[in-house]
PAVO-547020 format. One record per residue (C-alpha): x, y negated, z negated; residue number from 0. Coordinates in steps of 0.02 Angstrom, whole numbers, plus 50000, padded with zeros to 5 digits. Example, Ala and Ser with C-alpha at 12.3 -4.5 7.8 and 13.67 -1.06 7.14 Angstrom:
% residues 2
- 50615,50225,49610,0
- 50684,50053,49643,1
END
This chain:
% residues 312
- 50408,50119,50925,0
- 50297,49970,50947,1
- 50248,49841,50815,2
- 50095,49730,50821,3
- 50126,49539,50854,4
- 50011,49466,50749,5
- 50031,49481,50543,6
- 49881,49512,50426,7
- 49868,49471,50253,8
- 49795,49552,50112,9
- 49811,49560,49909,10
- 49806,49687,49770,11
- 49654,49669,49664,12
- 49575,49749,49514,13
- 49396,49802,49511,14
- 49328,49843,49330,15
- 49160,49793,49357,16
- 49037,49767,49495,17
- 49037,49581,49463,18
- 49230,49576,49474,19
- 49232,49673,49635,20
- 49087,49564,49714,21
- 49186,49406,49663,22
- 49346,49480,49741,23
- 49269,49515,49906,24
- 49178,49356,49919,25
- 49345,49264,49880,26
- 49439,49366,49997,27
- 49314,49350,50144,28
- 49290,49161,50115,29
- 49485,49134,50115,30
- 49499,49254,50267,31
- 49605,49364,50224,32
- 49603,49538,50298,33
- 49617,49657,50179,34
- 49606,49715,49985,35
- 49714,49843,49911,36
- 49736,49940,49734,37
- 49894,50026,49660,38
- 49871,50185,49588,39
- 49935,50285,49418,40
- 49871,50425,49324,41
- 49960,50362,49161,42
- 50044,50181,49154,43
- 50109,50046,49032,44
- 49957,49946,49059,45
- 49788,49982,49096,46
- 49751,50044,49270,47
- 49587,50118,49349,48
- 49577,50267,49466,49
- 49616,50199,49640,50
- 49485,50276,49759,51
- 49333,50250,49647,52
- 49391,50055,49638,53
- 49389,50057,49821,54
- 49227,50144,49825,55
- 49161,49998,49719,56
- 49230,49855,49821,57
- 49181,49930,49970,58
- 48995,49900,49938,59
- 49020,49706,49925,60
- 49113,49694,50098,61
- 49085,49761,50281,62
- 49246,49662,50342,63
- 49382,49685,50242,64
- 49502,49824,50271,65
- 49530,49922,50092,66
- 49697,50018,50057,67
- 49806,50111,49925,68
- 49981,50038,49893,69
- 50014,50173,49863,70
- 49927,50330,49820,71
- 50018,50472,49726,72
- 49964,50613,49819,73
- 50097,50740,49735,74
- 49996,50717,49569,75
- 49841,50803,49660,76
- 49788,50933,49778,77
- 49782,50876,49960,78
- 49607,50972,49994,79
- 49520,50867,49860,80
- 49612,50706,49905,81
- 49558,50748,50099,82
- 49367,50756,50044,83
- 49370,50594,49933,84
- 49452,50499,50064,85
- 49353,50554,50203,86
- 49197,50503,50112,87
- 49276,50339,50092,88
- 49291,50310,50269,89
- 49125,50369,50295,90
- 49044,50250,50148,91
- 49142,50114,50238,92
- 49090,50153,50431,93
- 49258,50206,50492,94
- 49399,50100,50526,95
- 49427,50007,50381,96
- 49524,50129,50261,97
- 49728,50130,50248,98
- 49780,50271,50138,99
- 49966,50216,50072,100
- 50048,50364,50004,101
- 50203,50394,49900,102
- 50284,50485,49766,103
- 50307,50361,49619,104
- 50420,50452,49486,105
- 50468,50310,49376,106
- 50361,50380,49227,107
- 50401,50566,49225,108
- 50281,50582,49087,109
- 50141,50566,49217,110
- 50200,50694,49319,111
- 50206,50807,49170,112
- 50026,50761,49102,113
- 49963,50826,49287,114
- 50054,50989,49266,115
- 50179,50937,49414,116
- 50360,50951,49413,117
- 50433,50761,49451,118
- 50582,50856,49543,119
- 50450,50919,49675,120
- 50361,50765,49714,121
- 50439,50724,49881,122
- 50420,50905,49942,123
- 50248,50895,49893,124
- 50219,50734,49983,125
- 50285,50820,50144,126
- 50169,50971,50121,127
- 50021,50859,50074,128
- 50008,50735,50216,129
- 50003,50886,50366,130
- 49866,50952,50249,131
- 49764,50785,50254,132
- 49776,50774,50431,133
- 49725,50958,50454,134
- 49571,50940,50361,135
- 49516,50786,50453,136
- 49508,50870,50613,137
- 49325,50913,50621,138
- 49377,51088,50661,139
- 49411,51252,50570,140
- 49583,51247,50508,141
- 49722,51354,50421,142
- 49876,51288,50330,143
- 50020,51370,50245,144
- 50170,51281,50152,145
- 50262,51289,49990,146
- 50133,51207,49901,147
- 49958,51202,49978,148
- 49885,51355,50077,149
- 49701,51364,50132,150
- 49624,51492,50272,151
- 49476,51433,50398,152
- 49422,51290,50320,153
- 49311,51157,50405,154
- 49278,51010,50295,155
- 49111,50908,50345,156
- 49071,50791,50360,157
- 49222,50743,50466,158
- 49290,50543,50439,159
- 49209,50445,50558,160
- 49392,50380,50592,161
- 49460,50482,50738,162
- 49588,50601,50657,163
- 49547,50527,50489,164
- 49604,50357,50414,165
- 49772,50314,50462,166
- 49927,50350,50325,167
- 50056,50253,50277,168
- 50202,50307,50192,169
- 50303,50214,50051,170
- 50474,50243,49990,171
- 50652,50177,49995,172
- 50760,50341,49999,173
- 50817,50415,50173,174
- 50702,50564,50157,175
- 50569,50445,50130,176
- 50598,50354,50294,177
- 50605,50530,50391,178
- 50439,50560,50319,179
- 50368,50406,50383,180
- 50443,50422,50551,181
- 50385,50602,50579,182
- 50220,50619,50488,183
- 50149,50443,50458,184
- 50058,50305,50566,185
- 50140,50170,50459,186
- 50264,50122,50340,187
- 50242,50007,50173,188
- 50379,49957,50089,189
- 50388,49900,49889,190
- 50530,49810,49808,191
- 50650,49798,49951,192
- 50718,49611,50015,193
- 50702,49572,50212,194
- 50881,49646,50255,195
- 50836,49806,50163,196
- 50660,49824,50271,197
- 50750,49794,50421,198
- 50887,49924,50384,199
- 50737,50048,50332,200
- 50643,50016,50498,201
- 50785,50031,50606,202
- 50812,50208,50520,203
- 50624,50236,50552,204
- 50632,50184,50732,205
- 50776,50307,50770,206
- 50688,50452,50674,207
- 50539,50405,50775,208
- 50625,50425,50946,209
- 50717,50592,50900,210
- 50526,50657,50843,211
- 50472,50614,51022,212
- 50352,50496,50961,213
- 50286,50343,51062,214
- 50139,50243,50994,215
- 50108,50082,50893,216
- 50170,50092,50704,217
- 50109,49998,50566,218
- 50209,49897,50449,219
- 50170,49828,50282,220
- 50251,49762,50113,221
- 50203,49729,49933,222
- 50257,49566,49919,223
- 50267,49490,49729,224
- 50214,49317,49729,225
- 50212,49150,49636,226
- 50186,48973,49685,227
- 50236,48835,49583,228
- 50332,48671,49568,229
- 50494,48756,49580,230
- 50606,48923,49579,231
- 50630,48925,49406,232
- 50469,48896,49328,233
- 50397,49027,49461,234
- 50530,49151,49417,235
- 50496,49154,49224,236
- 50310,49182,49258,237
- 50352,49325,49368,238
- 50473,49389,49252,239
- 50363,49397,49106,240
- 50225,49487,49197,241
- 50316,49614,49293,242
- 50428,49675,49133,243
- 50266,49701,49051,244
- 50186,49791,49191,245
- 50342,49896,49203,246
- 50383,49901,49019,247
- 50578,49856,49076,248
- 50676,49692,49101,249
- 50618,49644,49275,250
- 50721,49470,49285,251
- 50837,49507,49423,252
- 50723,49617,49522,253
- 50599,49477,49505,254
- 50737,49370,49586,255
- 50774,49487,49710,256
- 50619,49562,49783,257
- 50493,49414,49760,258
- 50426,49257,49853,259
- 50433,49128,49715,260
- 50440,48941,49709,261
- 50354,48805,49809,262
- 50248,48835,49964,263
- 50402,48809,50077,264
- 50513,48917,49980,265
- 50377,49054,49997,266
- 50365,49032,50183,267
- 50545,49055,50213,268
- 50551,49207,50131,269
- 50390,49287,50200,270
- 50471,49225,50387,271
- 50611,49333,50345,272
- 50502,49481,50313,273
- 50414,49453,50479,274
- 50575,49446,50575,275
- 50622,49600,50483,276
- 50455,49694,50563,277
- 50336,49661,50436,278
- 50168,49656,50493,279
- 50042,49662,50351,280
- 50093,49580,50197,281
- 50013,49639,50034,282
- 50016,49490,49904,283
- 50036,49543,49720,284
- 50004,49391,49625,285
- 50123,49376,49482,286
- 50067,49297,49329,287
- 49926,49277,49221,288
- 49760,49337,49285,289
- 49675,49190,49260,290
- 49790,49102,49391,291
- 49762,49233,49527,292
- 49612,49121,49632,293
- 49716,48966,49622,294
- 49856,49063,49686,295
- 49768,49124,49826,296
- 49686,48959,49864,297
- 49859,48881,49871,298
- 49926,49020,49982,299
- 49814,48992,50105,300
- 49806,48792,50094,301
- 49985,48759,50072,302
- 50104,48923,50119,303
- 49985,48983,50278,304
- 50025,48826,50383,305
- 50201,48827,50355,306
- 50228,49010,50430,307
- 50347,49021,50588,308
- 50252,49174,50643,309
- 50075,49220,50739,310
- 49944,49242,50597,311
END
């Protein structure tokens, strides 16, 4: 399994209007970020818009940035419909600019119930859904039969301009998720793990990767909660307040364990640990008041990036 050497950087955004999408894309390009990302839920404790529609909107304002989902809850949807939507997004962006990160979620079982999907089936549905997407993106007539999804002699046109369809990155921390990533995905994207946990996960993926007989470049990403401040304590307080509201739970301990918080030097040290563990695409989740987002991004570029000990 081959990893890229150079790291890339993106951040989670939200695009509730054309003006906001345009301003965010312009900011990301001005600061030389590589990518923009959105999360995905159908029902969530705080307001959230449809992920693919948001990406379609922001793609109208940039022809440079990679756009991606981190992560799309594929088990909530029929993969045939999703294949059409993502292939359309790939074509709208000219090809080779979409990363389709997928996962199972499950933190909010009522979200699954509202979509008519048994939350206990989410892993099996994702494992069935990924090959269905890849089959439908082949630009040929295909049939597919699995426990949950079946189709016969379907040719989905137009095909995605990206050969074979956009890369699929799998999320998840459980053993089954890591095996799924190794066997089916083009990359792995993590969330709420520290650098040591990421390293352990990547080692397991590599073992499964080799067992499956795969030999290719494999992409890696990590969604990193980040808050730059004058000290760790102030940053941790802001991160805890923000994340506890977002996830409707006390996030004090997870914020301390899974975030990069504090001074620019503190942030750079944490990120260097993730790079050594194998992360090659950092997806920054700027935690704290929305009004601080732009200044936090500015500080990351001007104060943190120069301190990083790895190639960017």
